[in-house]
C-alpha positions in Angstrom: 157.7 79.1 123.7 160.3 77.6 121.5 159.2 74.0 122.2 155.7 75.0 121.2 157.1 76.6 117.7 159.5 73.5 117.3 156.2 71.2 117.7 154.4 73.4 115.3 157.0 73.2 112.7 157.2 69.6 113.0 153.6 69.1 112.6 153.5 71.4 109.7 156.6 70.0 108.3 154.7 66.5 108.4 152.0 67.8 106.3 151.8 67.0 102.6 151.9 69.7 100.0 148.3 69.5 99.3 147.1 69.7 103.1 149.4 72.9 103.6 147.8 74.4 100.4 144.3 73.4 102.1 145.5 74.8 105.3 146.4 78.2 103.8 143.4 78.5 102.0 141.2 78.0 105.2 143.4 80.5 107.2 142.7 83.1 104.1 139.1 82.3 104.1 138.7 82.8 108.1 140.6 86.1 108.0 138.3 87.3 105.0 135.1 86.5 106.8 136.3 87.9 110.0 137.1 90.8 107.8 133.6 91.1 106.6 131.9 90.0 110.0 133.8 93.1 111.6 132.6 95.4 108.6 129.1 94.2 108.9 129.1 94.8 112.6 130.7 98.2 112.6 128.6 99.5 109.7 125.8 102.0 110.9 122.4 101.0 110.9 120.1 103.2 108.6 116.8 104.6 109.3 114.2 106.6 107.1 114.7 110.3 107.4 111.7 111.2 105.1 109.6 109.3 102.8 107.4 109.7 99.9 109.4 112.8 98.8 109.2 115.2 95.8 112.2 115.2 93.4 112.7 118.7 94.2 112.5 118.1 97.9 114.9 114.8 97.7 117.4 117.0 95.8 117.5 119.9 98.4 117.9 117.2 101.3 120.7 115.4 99.6 122.5 118.8 99.2 121.7 119.8 103.0 123.0 116.3 103.9 126.3 116.6 102.1 126.7 120.2 103.5 126.5 118.8 107.0 128.5 115.6 106.2 126.2 113.1 106.8 126.2 109.6 105.3 123.1 108.8 103.5 121.3 106.3 101.2 118.6 106.6 98.9 115.7 103.9 98.3 112.2 103.6 96.9 113.3 105.2 93.4 115.1 108.2 95.4 111.5 108.9 97.4 113.2 108.0 100.7 116.2 109.4 102.3 118.1 106.9 104.7 120.7 108.2 107.3 122.2 106.6 110.2 120.1 105.7 113.0 121.8 107.9 115.7 121.5 111.2 114.0 117.9 110.8 112.3 116.0 113.0 114.9 118.8 115.5 114.9 119.1 116.0 111.2 115.1 116.0 111.0 114.9 119.0 113.2 117.5 120.8 111.3 115.8 120.4 107.9 112.6 121.2 109.7 114.0 124.6 110.6 115.4 124.7 107.3 111.8 124.4 105.8 112.4 120.9 104.4 110.5 119.2 103.0 108.7 122.1 101.5 106.4 119.9 99.3 104.9 118.5 102.3 103.8 121.8 103.4 99.8 122.0 102.4 96.2 121.5 103.5 95.0 124.4 106.0 98.6 125.6 105.8 97.6 127.2 102.7 95.2 129.6 104.4 98.2 131.3 106.4 100.1 132.1 103.3 97.0 134.5 102.0 97.4 138.1 101.9 95.1 141.0 102.7 94.7 141.8 99.1 93.3 138.2 98.0 90.4 138.5 95.9 87.1 136.4 96.7 88.4 134.0 93.7 91.7 133.3 95.2 90.5 132.6 98.6 88.0 130.2 97.0 90.8 128.5 95.4 93.0 128.5 98.1 90.4 127.1 100.3 89.8 124.2 97.7 93.2 123.3 97.7 93.4 123.3 101.4 90.6 120.8 101.3 92.3 118.4 98.8 95.6 118.5 100.7 93.9 117.8 104.0 92.1 114.8 102.4 94.8 113.7 100.5 96.9 113.5 104.0 94.1 111.5 105.4 93.7 109.3 102.7 97.3 108.5 103.1 97.3 107.4 106.5 95.4 104.2 105.2 97.9 101.1 105.5 98.8 100.5 102.3 98.9 103.7 100.7 102.2 105.5 100.0 100.5 108.8 97.9 97.2 110.0 97.4 95.9 113.0 95.4 92.7 114.4 95.8 90.7 116.8 93.2 87.5 118.5 94.1 85.0 119.7 91.6 83.1 122.0 93.6 80.5 124.5 91.7 80.1 127.8 92.8 76.8 128.9 94.3 74.0 130.8 92.7 71.1 132.3 94.3 69.5 132.8 91.1 69.4 128.9 90.2 66.8 126.4 91.8 69.0 123.8 91.5 72.5 123.7 92.3 75.2 121.3 90.8 76.3 118.6 93.1 80.1 118.8 93.7 82.0 115.7 92.6 85.7 114.3 93.8 88.6 112.0 92.2 91.0 110.3 94.2 94.2 108.7 92.9 96.0 106.3 95.2 99.6 105.2 95.0 100.0 101.7 96.9 103.0 100.6 98.2 104.7 97.4 96.3 102.7 94.3 96.8 99.7 95.7 98.6 96.3 96.2 97.0 93.1 98.1 98.5 90.2 95.9 98.7 86.4 96.4 98.7 86.0 97.5 102.1 89.3 100.1 102.0 87.7 101.5 98.6 84.5 102.0 100.0 85.9 103.8 103.1 87.9 106.2 101.0 84.9 106.8 98.8 82.7 107.5 102.1 85.3 109.5 103.7 85.6 112.0 100.8 81.9 112.3 100.2 81.5 113.0 103.9 84.0 115.5 104.3 82.5 117.9 101.3 79.2 119.2 101.7 76.4 118.1 99.2 78.4 115.3 97.9 77.2 111.7 97.9 79.6 108.3 97.7 77.9 108.2 94.0 79.9 111.2 93.1 83.5 110.2 94.0 85.8 108.0 91.7 88.7 106.0 93.0 91.7 105.0 90.8 95.0 103.6 91.6 98.5 104.0 90.5 98.1 101.5 87.7 95.3 103.2 85.9 92.7 100.5 87.5 89.1 102.1 88.4 88.1 101.4 91.8 85.2 103.0 92.1 83.3 105.2 89.6 80.7 108.1 89.5 77.3 106.9 89.4 77.9 104.2 92.0 78.4 100.7 92.3 75.8 100.1 89.7 77.9 101.0 87.0 81.1 99.3 88.1 81.2 96.7 91.0 82.6 97.6 94.5 86.4 97.6 94.4 86.5 98.1 90.3 84.9 95.0 89.6 82.7 94.9 86.5 79.3 93.6 86.1 80.5 90.7 84.0 83.1 90.0 86.4 80.9 89.8 89.5 78.3 87.7 87.5 81.1 85.3 86.3 82.2 85.4 89.8 78.9 84.4 91.3 78.2 81.6 88.7 81.6 80.1 89.2 81.2 80.0 92.8 77.6 78.4 92.5 79.0 75.7 89.9 81.8 75.0 92.5 79.6 74.3 95.2 77.0 72.3 93.0 80.1 70.3 91.7 81.4 69.5 95.0 77.9 68.2 96.0 77.7 66.2 92.8 81.3 64.6 93.4 80.1 63.2 96.9 76.9 61.7 95.3 77.9 60.3 91.9 81.5 60.3 92.5 84.4 62.7 90.9 83.9 63.0 86.8 80.5 61.6 86.8 78.7 64.8 86.8 79.4 68.3 85.5 77.1 71.6 86.7 76.7 74.7 84.9 74.9 77.9 86.3 73.8 81.0 84.7 72.4 83.8 86.6 71.2 87.4 86.2 72.3 90.2 89.0 70.6 93.2 89.8 72.8 96.1 89.9 70.7 99.0 90.0 69.8 100.3 93.2 65.9 100.1 93.9 64.2 102.2 96.7 60.5 100.8 97.5 58.2 102.8 99.6 54.8 100.6 100.7 51.9 102.0 102.8 49.3 100.0 104.2 46.0 101.3 106.0 43.9 99.0 108.1 41.2 98.9 110.6 40.5 96.5 113.4 36.9 95.3 112.9 36.5 94.4 116.6 37.8 98.0 117.7 34.9 100.5 119.2 34.3 103.1 116.8 36.0 106.8 117.8 32.7 108.8 117.2 29.1 108.0 115.6 27.1 110.7 114.1 23.2 110.2 113.2 21.3 112.7 111.1 17.8 112.2 109.9 15.5 114.2 107.8 11.6 114.3 107.5 9.2 116.5 105.4 5.5 116.2 104.9 2.6 118.4 103.6 -0.1 118.8 100.9 0.5 118.8 97.0 -0.6 121.8 94.6 -3.2 121.3 92.2 -2.9 120.5 88.6 -2.2 124.0 86.4 -2.2 124.9 82.9 0.7 124.8 80.9 2.0 128.5 79.5 1.3 129.2 75.8 -1.7 129.1 73.6 -5.4 128.0 74.8 -5.2 125.1 72.1 -3.1 122.7 74.2 -4.9 120.4 76.4 -4.6 120.8 80.5 -4.5 117.6 82.2 -6.7 117.3 85.3 -5.7 116.3 88.7 -6.3 117.0 92.3 -3.9 117.9 95.2 -2.1 115.4 97.4 -0.4 115.1 100.6 3.7 114.3 100.5 6.3 112.9 103.1 10.1 112.6 103.0 12.5 110.4 105.6 16.5 110.5 105.2 18.7 109.0 107.9 22.4 109.3 107.7 25.0 107.7 110.1 28.8 108.6 110.2 31.1 106.3 112.1 34.6 107.0 112.5 37.2 104.2 113.3 40.5 104.1 114.4 43.0 103.6 111.7 46.5 101.8 111.9 49.0 102.9 109.2 52.2 100.8 108.4 55.0 102.3 106.1 57.9 99.9 104.5 60.9 101.2 102.7 63.1 98.6 101.2 66.4 99.0 99.0 67.4 96.3 96.7 71.4 95.8 97.3 73.0 95.7 94.0 74.5 92.4 93.2 71.0 90.5 94.5 70.1 87.4 92.0 67.2 88.4 89.9 67.0 84.7 88.3 69.0 81.7 87.7 69.2 78.7 85.8 71.1 75.3 86.9 71.9 72.7 84.4 73.1 69.2 85.8 74.5 66.5 83.5 75.2 63.1 84.7 76.8 60.3 83.1 75.1 57.3 82.0 77.6 55.1 83.1 77.0 56.2 86.8 75.1 53.4 88.1 72.5 53.5 91.4 71.7 57.4 90.4 68.1 58.6 91.4 67.6 61.7 89.0 64.5 62.5 91.0 66.3 62.7 94.3 69.4 64.1 92.6 67.2 67.3 91.5 65.7 67.6 94.8 69.2 67.9 96.4 70.4 70.1 93.4 67.4 72.5 93.9 68.0 72.8 97.8 71.9 73.4 97.5 71.6 75.9 94.4 68.5 77.8 96.2 66.1 77.4 93.5 63.3 79.9 93.6 60.6 79.1 91.2 58.5 82.3 92.3 61.5 84.5 90.5 61.5 82.4 87.3 64.5 80.1 88.6 64.8 76.8 86.7 66.7 73.3 87.0 67.3 70.7 84.6 68.9 67.2 85.4 69.6 65.2 82.7 71.6 62.0 82.0 73.9 61.4 78.9 77.1 59.5 78.1 80.1 61.4 78.6 83.1 61.3 75.8 85.9 60.3 78.0 88.7 59.9 74.7 90.0 63.1 75.7 90.5 62.1 79.3 92.1 58.8 78.5 94.5 60.6 75.9 95.4 62.9 78.5 96.3 60.3 81.2 98.2 58.3 78.7 100.2 61.5 77.5 100.7 62.1 81.1 102.0 58.6 82.1 104.3 58.9 79.1 105.4 62.2 80.7 106.1 60.9 83.8 108.2 57.9 82.6 110.0 60.2 80.5 110.9 62.4 83.3 111.7 59.3 85.3 114.1 58.0 82.8 115.8 61.5 82.5 116.2 61.7 86.1 117.5 58.4 86.2 119.9 59.4 83.5 120.8 62.3 85.5 121.6 59.9 88.6 123.9 57.8 86.5 125.8 60.5 84.6 126.5 61.8 88.4 127.3 58.6 89.9 129.5 58.0 86.6 131.5 61.1 87.0 131.7 60.6 90.9 133.0 57.0 90.3 135.6 58.5 87.6 136.7 61.0 90.1 137.0 58.2 92.8 139.0 56.1 90.5 141.4 58.8 89.4 142.1 59.8 93.1 142.6 56.2 93.8 145.2 55.6 91.3 146.9 59.0 92.0 147.2 57.6 95.7 148.1 54.4 94.7 151.1 55.9 92.5 152.2 58.3 95.1 152.1 55.4 97.9 154.4 53.4 95.7 156.8 56.2 94.8 156.6 57.2 98.6 157.3 53.7 99.7 160.4 52.9 97.5 162.1 56.4 98.4 161.2 55.6 101.9 162.8 52.2 102.1 166.0 53.6 100.4 166.0 56.4 102.9 165.2 54.1 105.8 168.4 51.8 104.9 170.7 54.8 104.6 169.4 56.4 107.9 170.0 52.7 109.6 173.3 52.6 108.1 174.4 55.8 109.8 172.9 55.1 112.9 175.1 51.7 112.9 178.2 53.7 112.1 177.7 56.4 114.8 176.8 53.7 117.1 180.4 51.8 116.3 182.3 55.1 116.5 180.7 55.4 119.9 182.6 52.2 120.9 186.3 52.4 122.7 188.6 51.2 120.4 186.5 50.9 117.2 186.9 54.5 115.6 189.9 53.7 113.4 188.8 50.4 112.3 185.6 51.5 111.1 187.0 54.5 109.3 189.3 52.3 107.3 186.6 49.4 106.4 184.4 49.7 103.5 181.4 48.5 105.1 180.0 48.5 108.7 181.2 45.4 110.6 178.9 42.9 111.7 177.4 43.4 115.3 177.5 40.5 117.5 174.3 39.7 119.3 174.0 39.1 123.0 174.5 35.2 124.0 176.8 34.4 120.9 174.3 34.8 118.1 175.4 34.7 114.4 176.5 38.2 113.3 174.0 40.1 110.9 175.5 41.5 108.0 174.4 44.7 106.1 172.9 42.9 103.3 170.6 40.9 105.5 169.6 43.9 107.7 168.6 45.8 104.3 166.6 42.7 103.3 164.7 42.8 106.8 164.2 46.5 106.4 162.5 45.8 102.7 160.3 43.1 103.9 159.1 45.4 106.7 158.3 48.5 104.4 156.2 46.1 102.1 154.5 44.9 105.2 153.7 47.9 106.9 154.3 50.9 104.3 152.3 53.5 106.2 154.1 53.0 109.4 157.7 53.1 108.0 156.5 56.4 105.9 155.1 57.8 109.4 158.5 56.8 111.0 160.6 58.2 108.3 158.6 61.7 108.6 159.5 62.0 112.1 163.0 61.2 111.7 163.4 63.8 109.2 161.4 66.4 111.2 164.0 65.7 114.2 166.8 66.0 112.0 165.8 69.4 110.6 164.8 70.5 114.2 
């Protein structure tokens, strides 16, 4: 153990001040990171206890948790209460037993709170509130909906009225952050509410989101498009989609930027129901029944007679004759076939559209006739409904595009220049720091080399003195001497003077400064230990 500590002390003593400071900072950082990780690992995991709470319910639940000594957190603006994961179900049962949250109780549970003395009006209002609560819960079950409020307008039935007013409904939906109802979900809400109330049609349901956007309106999709899209927006979307498709075709035929397409469309937003009945008879089919009636009359005629009145009127003369009457009637009953067709025009269908295509005169090798035929097929031009198509060739003004391209090149060049300048600044800063560090290191090296040389000479002389003292009969002579005696080399070599030894040591320091400095650090560490 002591050897380990001594070795550690030697290693620490061999470090420079900067290395020691960095080591201490790293040690402190590791300790802080360990404490943070331990705190994070030991912290409890929170789970939602209740969500979408009213303000009164959240306040009551928080007071109850404070009384029980349970830690909690609030989220979603205070509408969600989070508690540690291991006490979620226990606290939920306790709070439910205490009647919390109270605001969530609704729907048909309101009917259980009616007394025997409730009037018919109170019963009707409570029943309507129960329907609204149940519908709100059902709408809230849709993915992405956080809150929902349903208001119903159900007219009272009157036996003395021939026509009853239709019920209507309005739905306010609050969405979760980053979520929006799509068209299909809006229609699902509309039909869900309409199907739940007797006599209500989907056109009588209005859906609005929390931001005030109208998603579906009373009057059906003829007034506002599905999902709250207006007529102008739907028309613009169709025209943009058609123009984009035609532009893609033109770019492949004449090249990018050589032609442009514009679409103007008229859409049908009214719901039109058409019923057609056709009756026809097969001439080759046998008749169901044939009836023939024949009448024949014959007999003598009466003689001519006078005219009533005075005698001065001349009376024609004539003789009586025979008469004959024949009549034949034939009735044939044939089998008839009846065909009934019912058609409903979907809102958003195209009534007519006009397409205009302009080709640049610089686009060579383009047959406008063939191009018109291709565009007509791609756009679905129907001349029977009044669609028109016009393809013409005109010169394009490219000055704006050239100016924009030149400006873009200038901007790119300026950006590259600024980027190079930034890189040069960073390189200069790094180079300056490197030069500064190099100068500091060289100055410290020179200072350390000089000090190390002097220390090396002193230590070497001390070692020679101690070695001489260890020889028998030399202690007194060395004590009285002013300098260390010369040591005789083996084999009768010339004596080595202290000045020569000092010069040799200095030469060694000049040749190998790093190794000498490392040797001195080791000697100093050994002496301190």
